[in-house]
N, C-alpha and C positions, 0 to 999 in steps of 0.2 A: 087328127094328126097321125100320120102313118108311122109305124115302127119299122125301122130297117131290119130285115132278116137276111143274114149272111149265111152262106153255105161254106163249110170247111170240112172237106171230106164227106163223111156220111152224117155230119152233125149240122144242125141249123142253130144259129145264134141270133136271138132277138134281143136287141139292146134298147130298152125303154129309156128314152132321153129326158122325158119330162112327164108331169102328171097327165094322165089320159082320161078322156071322158068314158063313160060307160059304153058308148057306141064304139069308141076306139078299141077298148078291151075286147068287145065282142068280135070286132073286125080282126083283131090279132088272133083270137081263137080260131076263127074260120080260116084265115090265111095259113096258120101253122098246120092245122089238120089237113088242109089241101096240099100244102107243100111237102109234108112228110110223105104222103102217098105218091105224089108226082115225082119227087126227087129221090124216093126210096131211102129216106133218112132213117138212121137208127137211133139218133139222139137229138135232143132239143135243150139248149141252154137259154134260160130267160134271165137277162141281166137287169136287175132293178136298182143298181147302184145310185142312179140319179134321183130316185124317189125318196123324199123325206117323209111321206105319208102314204099309208096303204089302208084304204077303208075296207069294210066288210065285202062290198061288191068286188073290189079288186082281188081280195084274197080268195073269194069263192070262184072268180073267173080264172085265176091262176090254177086252182085245184081242178077246175073244169078242163082247162087246157091240158094239164098233165094227164087227166083221165082220157081225153079224146085222142091225144097223141099216143098214149099207150095202146089204146084199142087199134090204132093205125100201125102199131109195131115199133114205136120209138119210146125211149125213156126220157124223162125230163128232169133237169136240175135247175134250181133257182139259185142265182148268185147275187151277192152284193147287198143283202138286207142290212141296212144301217142299224146301229145299236138302238137308237131311239124308236125306230120302226119296230124292231124285235120286241122291245119292252112294251110298246103300245099294243101290239098284237096279242101278247100274253095277257095284258091287263084287260083287254076286251074279250078274252076267251077265244080269239081267232087262231087257227092253226093251219099249218100246211102238212098235216099228217100224211104219211105215205109218199111224200115228195122229198127227194134228196135236196140238200142245200149245201152251199159252200160260200166261203168268204169272198172269193173273186173268181174271175173268169178262168185263170190258170188252174186253180184248185177245182173249179167246177168241171173242167174238161177231164181232169184226173178222176174225179168222182164218177163222172158219166161213164168212163171206160170201165171202172170197177162194177158199176151197176149193170152195164150191158154184158160184161163177162159173167156175172152172177146169173143173169137171166138166161144166158146161153147154156150154162151148166145145169139149170133147173129144167130145161126142156127134155 
């Protein structure tokens, strides 16, 4: 299942609508890394609001997406992690260390602006 990736200014928004296979997650990683460069995006928002489960592969792949897009020049924010998903991730010892998170898309876009501004100041 393909994940829609929308462009809003210099930000890409990937909204995961349902549980994805491992292959779908890897395809998302490849598409985002490619689009960040081609569209010269400075930020990526991954919306996982629709997910009620995130396994270790999905968590590792999201970390990998954030690392790949950062190497391509974009910051990543993950939004919409459901409470039960957050609790399960903590209980399993899975983390999204180093990746900004936010409650929803609106807050995620605000956080992304802050992260991008902080990165510019650090240069």
